[in-house]
Backbone as CSV, one residue per row, in Angstrom:
resi,resn,N_x,N_y,N_z,CA_x,CA_y,CA_z,C_x,C_y,C_z
1,MET,49.466,138.288,59.982,50.681,137.786,59.861,50.423,136.556,60.879
2,LYS,51.195,135.341,60.301,50.950,134.075,61.086,51.816,134.189,62.462
3,ALA,51.318,133.901,63.565,52.101,133.997,64.818,53.191,132.926,64.654
4,VAL,54.429,133.251,65.374,55.560,132.448,65.461,55.722,132.023,67.002
5,SER,55.612,130.669,67.268,55.782,130.316,68.614,57.156,130.865,69.242
6,ARG,57.195,130.728,70.471,58.336,131.031,71.332,59.434,129.893,71.002
7,LEU,58.945,128.765,70.829,60.002,127.685,70.470,60.605,127.782,69.206
8,SER,59.832,127.976,68.167,60.343,128.444,66.850,61.153,129.640,66.727
9,ARG,60.866,130.811,67.569,61.969,131.748,67.537,63.028,131.444,68.200
10,THR,63.167,130.655,69.226,64.284,130.273,69.970,65.037,129.350,69.096
11,ARG,64.599,128.484,68.236,65.221,127.710,67.526,65.879,128.441,66.202
12,ALA,65.254,129.334,65.855,65.758,130.266,64.525,66.743,130.862,65.006
13,THR,66.871,131.416,66.199,68.090,132.210,66.720,69.294,131.432,67.237
14,ASP,68.821,130.209,67.655,69.947,129.480,68.511,70.997,129.283,67.400
15,ALA,72.410,129.200,67.948,73.389,128.815,67.112,73.391,127.275,66.844
16,PRO,73.867,126.762,65.657,73.771,125.517,65.399,74.679,124.710,66.097
17,PHE,74.237,123.377,66.569,75.191,122.526,67.520,76.279,121.984,66.516
18,GLU,77.476,122.133,67.245,78.523,121.971,66.456,78.850,120.320,66.644
19,MET,78.885,119.293,65.776,79.332,118.078,66.056,80.630,117.705,65.766
20,LYS,81.395,117.247,66.864,82.770,116.965,66.771,82.847,115.591,66.109
21,ALA,84.103,115.554,65.196,84.320,114.153,64.613,84.718,113.318,65.578
22,PRO,84.461,112.032,65.429,84.784,110.904,66.565,86.283,110.923,66.747
23,VAL,87.101,111.102,65.850,88.768,111.123,66.096,88.894,112.268,66.941
24,ASP,88.216,113.425,66.828,88.533,114.534,67.786,88.158,114.304,69.203
25,VAL,87.062,113.658,69.265,86.586,113.222,70.727,87.633,112.288,71.357
26,VAL,88.321,111.498,70.594,89.123,110.618,71.236,90.415,111.380,71.513
27,LEU,90.816,112.240,70.593,92.013,113.110,70.795,91.863,113.889,72.108
28,GLU,90.621,114.564,72.141,90.306,115.367,73.321,90.460,114.536,74.632
29,HIS,89.815,113.206,74.513,89.692,112.770,75.778,91.304,112.378,76.154
30,LEU,92.148,111.824,75.380,93.452,111.404,75.641,94.190,112.840,76.097
31,ARG,93.829,113.995,75.441,94.357,115.083,76.099,94.223,115.225,77.621
32,GLN,92.987,114.996,77.855,92.584,115.222,79.324,93.287,114.291,80.238
33,VAL,93.408,112.979,79.677,93.974,112.164,80.656,95.479,112.119,80.553
34,GLY,95.876,113.017,79.781,97.543,112.749,79.693,98.160,113.374,80.975
35,PRO,97.689,114.366,81.757,98.436,114.691,83.035,98.359,113.708,84.060
36,ALA,97.201,112.982,84.031,97.153,111.850,84.973,98.120,110.864,84.689
37,VAL,98.214,110.451,83.603,99.178,109.422,83.181,100.505,109.832,83.285
38,ALA,100.929,111.309,83.037,102.213,111.684,83.608,102.616,111.728,84.794
39,CYS,101.583,111.732,85.778,101.784,111.595,87.350,102.364,109.998,87.567
40,LEU,101.643,109.089,86.777,102.200,107.719,87.078,103.569,107.570,86.449
41,ARG,103.679,108.119,85.392,105.221,107.911,85.074,106.276,108.417,86.059
42,ASN,105.918,109.664,86.742,106.711,109.981,87.729,107.017,109.066,88.947
43,GLU,105.750,107.963,89.021,105.751,107.172,90.138,106.120,105.759,89.861
44,SER,106.718,105.526,88.486,106.776,104.076,87.944,107.663,103.307,88.771
45,SER,108.714,103.838,89.558,109.535,103.224,90.427,108.819,102.686,91.666
46,ARG,108.066,103.563,92.115,107.286,103.144,93.247,106.309,101.846,92.969
47,LEU,105.527,101.983,91.798,104.528,101.155,91.456,105.463,99.790,91.145
48,ALA,106.466,99.738,90.766,107.489,98.445,90.320,107.780,97.994,91.737
49,GLY,108.123,98.835,92.853,108.543,98.418,94.045,107.367,97.683,94.738
50,TRP,106.219,98.275,94.694,105.045,97.624,95.336,104.798,96.179,94.625
51,GLY,105.070,96.004,93.614,104.658,94.922,92.762,105.461,93.752,93.321
52,GLU,106.856,94.187,93.239,107.888,93.288,93.895,107.694,92.989,95.239
53,GLU,107.545,93.977,96.140,107.542,93.614,97.603,106.036,92.793,97.697
54,LEU,104.856,93.118,96.955,103.923,92.433,97.438,104.081,90.901,97.014
55,ALA,104.713,90.595,95.795,104.946,89.079,95.469,105.853,88.560,96.606
56,ARG,106.778,89.111,97.139,107.477,88.413,98.203,106.498,88.153,99.392
57,ARG,105.690,89.158,99.782,104.944,88.997,100.999,103.681,87.917,100.788
58,LEU,103.208,87.925,99.555,102.370,86.953,99.295,102.836,85.351,99.185
59,VAL,104.021,85.277,98.660,104.749,83.846,98.628,105.087,83.622,100.164
60,SER,105.253,84.354,101.105,105.660,84.113,102.472,104.465,83.952,103.247
61,GLY,103.166,84.110,102.689,102.032,83.845,103.449,101.320,84.972,103.941
62,ASN,101.774,86.158,103.508,101.039,87.368,103.976,99.891,87.651,103.073
63,ARG,99.055,88.560,103.609,97.829,88.833,102.761,97.774,90.261,102.307
64,LEU,97.068,90.508,101.072,96.735,91.751,100.559,95.245,92.064,100.937
65,VAL,95.052,93.348,101.588,93.724,93.611,101.560,93.504,94.959,100.750
66,THR,92.484,94.980,99.801,92.259,96.173,99.079,90.933,96.686,99.352
67,ALA,91.132,98.118,99.415,89.839,98.879,99.734,89.581,99.967,98.925
68,GLY,88.679,99.988,98.199,88.095,101.253,97.110,86.978,101.833,97.613
69,SER,87.035,103.237,97.548,85.784,103.873,97.947,85.063,104.409,96.847
70,ALA,83.758,104.509,96.979,82.918,105.051,95.901,83.143,104.508,94.589
71,GLY,83.433,105.377,93.454,83.662,104.800,92.160,85.002,104.087,91.963
72,SER,85.792,104.265,92.836,87.176,103.588,93.018,87.160,102.130,93.386
73,ALA,85.988,101.508,93.816,85.679,100.363,94.216,85.660,99.314,93.046
74,ALA,85.354,99.862,91.797,85.242,98.903,90.641,86.613,98.640,90.176
75,GLU,87.518,99.752,90.223,88.968,99.435,89.657,89.585,98.481,90.728
76,VAL,89.399,98.724,92.108,90.017,97.670,93.077,89.518,96.206,92.743
77,GLN,88.019,96.165,92.421,87.424,94.668,92.227,88.078,94.130,90.969
78,GLN,88.394,95.042,89.911,88.980,94.255,88.770,90.402,94.008,88.970
79,PHE,91.065,94.710,89.721,92.537,94.321,90.157,92.433,93.048,90.928
80,THR,91.708,92.748,91.814,91.537,91.727,92.755,91.428,90.573,91.793
81,ALA,90.292,90.736,90.859,89.947,89.471,90.142,90.999,89.060,89.064
82,GLU,91.886,90.289,88.470,92.988,89.959,87.642,94.019,89.208,88.343
83,LEU,94.481,89.762,89.666,95.508,89.048,90.565,95.101,87.518,90.807
84,LEU,93.734,87.283,91.243,93.263,85.988,91.439,93.252,85.102,90.371
85,GLY,92.715,85.468,89.230,92.547,84.686,87.964,94.022,84.290,87.382
86,ARG,94.638,85.354,87.347,95.899,85.261,86.592,96.805,84.311,87.145
87,HIS,96.875,84.170,88.486,98.041,83.293,89.167,97.318,82.188,89.735
88,ALA,96.202,81.870,89.484,95.572,80.651,90.470,96.148,79.481,90.085
89,SER,96.755,79.223,88.786,97.134,77.910,88.422,98.725,77.860,88.443
90,GLU,99.308,79.185,88.832,100.609,78.966,88.819,101.548,78.638,89.975
91,ARG,100.669,78.665,91.258,101.560,78.198,92.465,100.396,77.774,93.533
92,GLN,100.813,77.719,94.806,99.802,77.331,95.643,99.008,78.659,96.013
93,PRO,97.713,78.439,96.218,96.854,79.750,96.451,97.143,80.466,97.514
94,PHE,97.081,81.821,97.272,97.288,82.769,98.201,96.156,82.731,99.295
95,SER,96.472,83.301,100.422,95.083,83.357,101.546,94.069,84.384,100.910
96,VAL,92.826,83.819,100.883,91.619,84.548,100.013,90.656,85.008,101.168
97,ILE,90.364,86.181,101.140,89.223,86.673,101.959,88.414,87.757,101.165
98,ALA,87.192,87.742,101.252,86.291,88.921,100.829,85.494,89.529,101.972
99,LEU,85.852,90.800,101.960,85.082,91.595,103.146,84.105,92.589,102.338
100,ARG,82.944,92.659,102.952,82.009,93.721,102.390,81.170,94.189,103.617
101,PRO,80.960,95.651,103.668,80.190,96.157,104.709,78.718,95.556,104.591
102,GLY,78.157,95.270,105.898,76.860,94.645,105.803,76.811,93.315,105.553
103,ALA,77.876,92.449,105.249,77.787,91.052,104.898,79.115,90.381,105.662
104,ALA,78.896,89.178,105.999,79.928,88.414,106.851,80.992,88.106,105.697
105,ALA,82.172,87.887,106.145,83.305,87.546,105.401,83.051,86.116,104.581
106,ALA,83.163,86.035,103.222,82.835,85.110,102.491,84.010,84.356,101.842
107,GLY,83.852,82.883,101.952,84.979,82.238,101.281,86.239,82.438,101.828
108,ALA,87.211,81.761,100.840,88.666,82.035,101.052,89.332,82.584,100.016
109,ALA,89.815,83.752,99.904,90.257,84.346,98.725,91.715,84.926,99.006
110,SER,92.391,85.016,97.956,93.920,85.267,98.210,94.004,87.035,98.542
111,VAL,93.167,87.521,98.021,93.148,88.975,98.113,91.780,89.344,98.705
112,SER,91.718,90.302,99.573,90.406,90.689,100.177,89.919,92.076,99.745
113,ALA,88.734,92.106,99.086,88.377,93.322,98.403,87.353,93.843,99.482
114,VAL,87.559,95.178,100.125,86.696,95.779,100.892,86.006,96.851,100.100
115,GLU,84.646,96.661,99.804,84.007,97.699,99.039,83.358,98.808,100.008
116,ILE,83.805,99.988,100.108,83.526,100.988,100.970,82.546,101.831,100.668
117,ALA,81.488,101.914,101.495,80.121,102.667,101.379,80.124,103.700,102.408
118,GLN,79.249,104.596,102.034,79.164,105.835,103.161,78.547,105.197,104.424
119,GLY,78.893,105.650,105.629,78.217,105.130,106.840,78.692,103.853,107.281
120,HIS,79.909,103.143,106.691,80.323,101.929,107.036,81.775,101.945,107.618
121,ALA,82.036,103.159,108.213,83.501,103.489,108.694,83.942,102.396,109.673
122,GLU,83.297,102.297,110.739,83.560,101.521,111.718,83.283,100.053,111.402
123,GLU,82.272,99.667,110.665,82.233,98.211,110.318,83.380,97.885,109.501
124,VAL,83.980,98.583,108.513,85.044,98.196,107.769,86.325,97.927,108.640
125,ALA,86.516,99.080,109.684,87.533,99.076,110.260,87.535,97.804,111.192
126,SER,86.521,97.470,111.727,86.320,96.069,112.543,86.866,94.895,111.739
127,GLN,86.275,94.931,110.343,86.741,93.793,109.536,88.319,93.718,109.385
128,VAL,88.817,94.874,109.193,90.140,94.959,109.059,90.998,94.600,110.217
129,ARG,90.409,94.943,111.316,90.974,94.510,112.509,90.920,92.954,112.775
130,ALA,89.871,92.372,112.215,89.740,90.866,112.200,90.600,90.134,111.430
131,HIS,90.929,90.584,110.427,91.634,89.756,109.356,92.974,90.330,109.003
132,ILE,93.390,91.408,109.172,94.744,91.651,108.828,95.875,91.712,109.983
133,ARG,96.974,91.225,109.591,97.914,90.960,110.562,99.095,91.722,110.120
134,SER,100.226,91.523,111.276,101.631,92.084,110.947,102.199,91.613,109.647
135,ASP,102.759,92.703,108.828,103.352,92.459,107.416,102.381,92.070,106.432
136,ASP,101.102,92.163,106.778,100.062,92.046,105.486,100.199,93.440,104.899
137,VAL,99.585,93.759,103.778,99.339,95.126,103.090,97.824,95.436,102.927
138,LEU,97.616,96.767,103.230,96.382,97.279,102.737,96.456,98.259,101.637
139,LEU,95.910,97.937,100.826,96.130,98.775,99.382,94.769,99.638,99.435
140,ALA,94.697,100.955,99.739,93.621,101.882,99.660,93.609,102.636,98.384
141,VAL,92.443,102.658,97.745,92.151,103.504,96.576,90.985,104.345,96.630
142,SER,91.386,105.732,96.502,90.397,106.657,96.650,90.606,107.822,95.523
143,ALA,89.650,108.382,94.819,89.866,109.344,94.004,89.891,110.780,94.654
144,SER,89.443,110.822,95.916,89.577,112.102,96.648,90.571,111.935,97.822
145,GLY,90.639,110.909,98.512,91.432,110.612,99.482,90.791,110.979,100.911
146,HIS,89.590,111.516,100.747,88.957,112.142,102.091,87.983,111.125,102.640
147,ARG,87.760,109.944,102.274,86.537,109.111,102.605,86.985,108.652,104.010
148,HIS,86.078,108.878,105.019,86.314,108.497,106.413,86.483,107.015,106.644
149,ALA,85.719,106.172,106.000,85.819,104.700,106.152,87.279,104.089,105.853
150,LEU,87.838,104.711,104.719,89.306,104.406,104.430,90.123,104.658,105.400
151,LEU,89.964,105.962,105.981,90.849,106.450,107.007,90.841,105.597,108.228
152,GLU,89.778,105.149,108.624,89.481,104.199,109.753,90.307,102.819,109.451
153,ALA,89.994,102.252,108.222,90.675,101.187,107.865,92.117,101.111,107.664
154,THR,92.621,102.241,107.458,94.038,102.632,107.472,94.630,102.602,108.911
155,ALA,93.907,103.225,109.753,94.271,103.185,110.997,94.424,101.883,111.865
156,ALA,93.336,101.179,111.501,93.001,99.693,112.034,94.300,98.844,111.473
157,ALA,94.689,99.123,110.154,95.795,98.310,109.607,97.074,98.653,110.121
158,ARG,97.435,99.922,110.342,98.714,100.279,110.876,98.815,99.827,112.255
159,ALA,97.549,99.779,113.020,97.631,99.442,114.515,98.044,97.984,114.560
160,ALA,97.508,97.226,113.411,97.874,95.816,113.574,99.424,95.468,113.071
161,GLY,100.158,96.537,112.600,101.469,96.217,112.131,101.507,96.081,110.602
162,ALA,100.530,96.272,109.820,100.439,96.046,108.476,100.998,97.376,107.642
163,THR,101.161,97.286,106.593,101.599,98.277,105.648,100.591,98.796,104.815
164,VAL,100.532,100.266,104.822,99.264,100.650,103.774,99.872,101.630,102.788
165,TRP,99.314,101.127,101.553,99.766,101.957,100.442,98.387,102.407,99.969
166,ALA,98.508,103.599,99.247,97.304,104.358,99.035,97.631,105.027,97.583
167,VAL,96.609,104.958,96.559,96.557,105.296,95.515,95.345,106.436,95.342
168,THR,95.601,107.843,95.524,94.513,108.667,95.678,94.717,109.973,94.614
169,GLY,93.683,110.850,94.643,93.656,111.927,93.806,94.961,113.026,94.425
170,PRO,94.725,114.256,93.909,95.498,115.371,94.213,95.920,115.384,95.867
171,ALA,97.307,115.686,96.018,97.838,116.020,97.419,97.885,117.336,97.620
172,PRO,97.475,117.666,98.849,97.522,116.899,100.029,96.193,116.350,100.309
173,ASN,95.951,115.100,100.876,94.701,114.746,101.205,95.117,113.732,102.658
174,PRO,94.057,113.461,103.337,94.099,112.888,104.635,94.613,111.387,104.442
175,LEU,94.134,110.632,103.215,94.445,109.128,103.051,95.937,109.215,102.672
176,ALA,96.568,110.039,101.925,97.970,109.897,101.450,98.675,110.149,102.698
177,GLN,98.434,111.146,103.644,99.107,111.392,104.736,99.139,110.223,105.619
178,ALA,98.186,109.439,105.908,97.938,108.376,106.718,98.589,107.085,106.286
179,ALA,98.687,106.961,104.950,99.438,105.748,104.469,100.988,105.861,104.833
180,ASP,101.563,104.570,104.559,102.914,104.548,104.816,103.615,105.178,103.417
181,GLU,102.929,104.708,102.295,103.526,105.287,100.887,102.148,105.602,100.071
182,ALA,102.170,106.565,99.213,101.284,107.143,98.430,101.468,107.509,97.145
183,ILE,100.566,107.203,96.232,100.888,107.624,94.845,99.573,108.705,94.678
184,CYS,99.706,109.888,94.411,98.720,110.963,94.257,98.566,111.355,92.835
185,ILE,97.658,111.385,92.435,97.452,111.836,90.883,96.764,112.995,90.898
186,ASN,97.507,114.173,90.373,97.157,115.423,90.286,96.241,115.718,89.017
187,ALA,94.922,115.504,88.960,94.047,115.432,88.031,92.490,115.596,88.446
188,PRO,91.639,115.971,87.439,90.222,115.952,87.899,89.711,114.485,88.169
189,LYS,88.653,114.269,89.031,88.409,113.170,89.473,87.956,112.075,88.341
190,PRO,87.375,112.410,87.338,87.252,111.220,86.252,88.479,110.711,85.835
191,GLN,89.557,111.546,85.487,90.801,111.178,84.881,91.542,110.514,86.101
192,VAL,91.503,110.826,87.336,92.105,110.052,88.559,91.584,108.697,88.572
193,ARG,90.362,108.394,88.187,90.037,107.122,88.295,90.540,106.251,87.093
194,GLU,90.551,106.844,85.900,91.319,106.148,84.844,92.721,105.820,85.003
195,ALA,93.380,106.899,85.745,94.675,106.666,85.984,94.925,105.562,87.205
196,GLN,94.107,105.415,88.063,94.103,104.592,89.128,93.981,103.031,88.609
197,LEU,93.097,102.880,87.538,92.950,101.480,86.928,94.344,101.326,86.017
198,ILE,94.801,102.220,85.382,96.079,101.997,84.717,97.307,101.656,85.698
199,ALA,97.107,102.342,87.075,98.237,101.982,88.114,98.079,100.640,88.539
200,LEU,96.790,100.245,88.913,96.686,98.910,89.262,97.018,97.834,88.310
201,GLN,96.750,98.034,86.902,97.179,97.123,86.106,98.695,97.018,86.039
202,ALA,99.363,98.240,86.046,100.812,98.320,85.938,101.359,97.319,87.206
203,MET,100.769,97.549,88.302,101.184,96.862,89.509,101.078,95.259,89.298
204,SER,99.841,94.969,88.805,99.749,93.645,88.392,100.627,93.169,87.540
205,GLU,101.032,93.759,86.618,102.059,93.324,85.643,103.375,93.065,86.258
206,CYS,103.773,94.012,87.275,105.097,93.883,88.055,104.881,92.916,89.081
207,LEU,103.738,92.660,89.654,103.637,91.417,90.566,103.792,90.133,89.742
208,ALA,103.196,90.044,88.515,103.364,88.754,87.705,104.939,88.539,87.549
209,ALA,105.633,89.558,87.033,107.042,89.463,86.749,107.736,89.209,87.875
210,ALA,107.512,89.423,89.029,108.194,89.370,90.244,107.959,87.791,90.582
211,LEU,106.645,87.382,90.697,106.342,85.956,91.138,107.182,84.958,90.095
212,HIS,107.220,85.319,88.783,107.832,84.472,88.006,109.323,84.446,88.149
213,ALA,110.016,85.468,88.537,111.224,85.529,88.909,111.544,84.780,90.195
214,LEU,110.742,84.819,91.201,110.779,84.079,92.406,110.615,82.611,92.396
215,ALA,109.846,82.154,91.398,109.560,80.643,91.089,110.781,80.132,90.150
216,ALA,111.449,81.125,89.476,112.805,80.487,88.730,113.841,80.270,89.558
217,ARG,114.036,80.784,90.853,115.109,80.735,91.569,115.261,79.335,92.095
218,PRO,116.376,78.903,92.031,116.578,77.390,92.490,116.650,77.185,93.900
219,GLU,115.934,76.059,94.420,115.835,75.898,95.773,117.102,76.085,96.584
220,PRO,117.213,76.667,97.721,118.425,76.536,98.653,118.757,75.143,98.892
221,ARG,120.057,74.773,98.941,120.423,73.461,99.280,120.257,73.134,100.850
222,ARG,120.025,72.054,101.310,119.857,71.730,102.929,121.010,70.957,103.243
């Protein structure tokens, strides 16, 4: 009798791989992200308030510093680019600073994006102390809420009199507790990051509407 290899026997007894239809893959993904989006619906008033408050502060000459840890840094960078590009031609430029661990602050940007990396906690806190002032805003974004560098940045911002807003994963977590206000997304980490991107986009939309409303107000008589 012809010998049958172990690999052949294994393949013969294995259950066939079940291929999902593309539409089923999409529906399953939407099902998984649904609870994270539901958390944002519950925080819609807070997100709108942040957008309106940020508009008032930027127009008054204050600064927004954004800090994203690990995978959340990409969402923060996209938010920063959206804010800068969208409003660049609408009014006087906002104050612009770009902070990165291991590199000197570059240029003049209206929003500062701090890309948090492991082992850069004190460096990031030092940069925050150098650039953030009273009534500025630090927006800290983390899928876990446990990154030490963000906690150090938060402490430095609050010591300077700045306001700290956080968008994090499930509560309780140290970052949410350290911030002045926090939106905590109760979902697994991949879905948290997707919801964070949605939250930042919604905040950008609220900011745009608030800036438009401020620009439409008549100048006070002197």
